[in-house]
N, C-alpha and C positions, 0 to 999 in steps of 0.2 A: 381178429383186430391185428391192425399194422403196428408196428412199431415206431414211432418219432424218431425221425432222424436227426440228430444235433449237428447244426451246422459250425463249423470254425473258419479260422482264419489264421495265417502262417504270415511271420515277416523277417524278412532276411535283409541282410545290409553288407556291404564291404566297402572300406574306406577309401580305396585307392583304385585306380586303374592298374597297378602294377601288380595288385593281387590276382591270385588264380581266379580265372574268368568262371569257372564253375562253383565257386565256392557259394554263391547263393543258391544255387541250384542243389548243392550238397545239402546247405541249412535247411531248403525248404523239402528234401527229401528226408531228412531226418523228423521234422516236424510232422510231416504227412504219417511217417511209420510210427510215431506215437499215437498221432491221432487216431488210425486206424486201431491200434490197441485199443484205444480209450472209447472206439465206437463213433468217433466223430469224423464227419465228413470234410474235407475242405476242397470245396469247388475252385475253379481256376481263378474265377474273377474275385476271390477272397484270398488271394496271394498278394502280398505286398512286398516289393523286392526295390531296392534302394543300391543304385551303382555308385562308385567313387563320392560317396556322400560322409562326410565326418560324423561320427556319433556327438562330436561336441557342439554341433550345431542344433538348435531348438527348433528353428523356423523350417522344416522340412516337407516339401509338397506331399511325398508319400506317406508320411507319417499322419498328415494332416487328412488326407483320403482315408486312410485307415480308423481313424476317429471319427470322422464322418461316418462311414460304414458302420461303425461300431454304435454311434449314438441312431442312426437308422433301423437298428436291429438285422443288420443283415447277417451277423453271427454272434455266438455268445461264448466262445473259447477262442482265445489268441495263443498259438504256439509260437515261441521263440526259442532258437538253440542255445542262446545266450541274452542275458540281460544288456550286455555291452551293446547288442545289435539294436536293440532302442534306443539306449542314449548312453554316453559316457560321460555326462554331468549328474552326480548322485542326487541333486535337488530337483532337476528335471525329472529324472527315472521315476524317483518314488511321487512325485505330483503326477506324472503320468500314470502310473500302476494304480494310483488312487481315482484318477479321474476314470479309468477305465472300470475298475470296481464299483464305483459309484453308480455306473450306469448299467450294472448287471454283467461286464463282461469279465469270465473268469481268465485269468494270465497264468500259464504253464512254461517253465524256463526249464528246459532240458537239462543243461551243463549244472545250474544250481540247483536242481531239485525244488523250485519254488513252484506254488500252487496258493492261488490268491483264496481259495477255498479253505485254506487251512488257516486258522485263528492268528497265528502271530507272522502272518507272511510279510507284513512291512517290517518288523523288525528283522526278519531273518534277510530281506531282499537290502536293506540298508548297507550292510556290510559288503555283499558283492558290489554294489553300487559305489561305495566310495573307494574299492579296490579298482574297479575298471577308471573312475576318473584318476585316482593317484597313477595308474599304468601309464596313460596318456599324456600325464604332465611329466613322468621321467622320461618316457620317450620322447617328447618333445625338448626338454633338455638335452638329450643325448644326441639327437641329430642336430641342434644348433652348437654344441659343444663340437661336434664332428667337422660341421661346415667351417666353424672359428677355425680348428685347426687345418683344414685345407687351405684356408685363404694365408694364415701365417705361415704356411710352406709354399705360398706362392702357385696354388692349384685352384681349380674352379670350385666353387662349393655349389654348384647346382649345374642348371643348362649350359650348352655350350659356351665356350668363351672365345671371344672376338679379341684381336690384337696382339 
């Protein structure tokens, strides 16, 4: 009697072109390593990677493709290195996780140790979700403060300055 193979998926995202271009590959490798331990196969067509896309955006083509594949039953377990890769907006993150859970997709986040098969996963996922949202808001404020200081000092706050 042959064992039924559980089919999984992995999602990775990097926020900007200025990040290490191997970042998504590293995220996927970690997801595949964990999936292998769990006895889950992640085929290449179930690897969803977003390049230079902010996690604060909720309308993202790759994420929509992931949800469509989940609804079509193409996988039953989704691995992410970190919940912030799915979303940096706490309400969007929890809504997305609940949507996936409702259609029967188990979500495992490696860094936070979240597994939607655990009874209180939604409570546990709320705190990292809020933390990731707060982080991006703080980072945005720091960037804007730095740009403002540069302008006040007569320096360029971004791209090449002309004139």
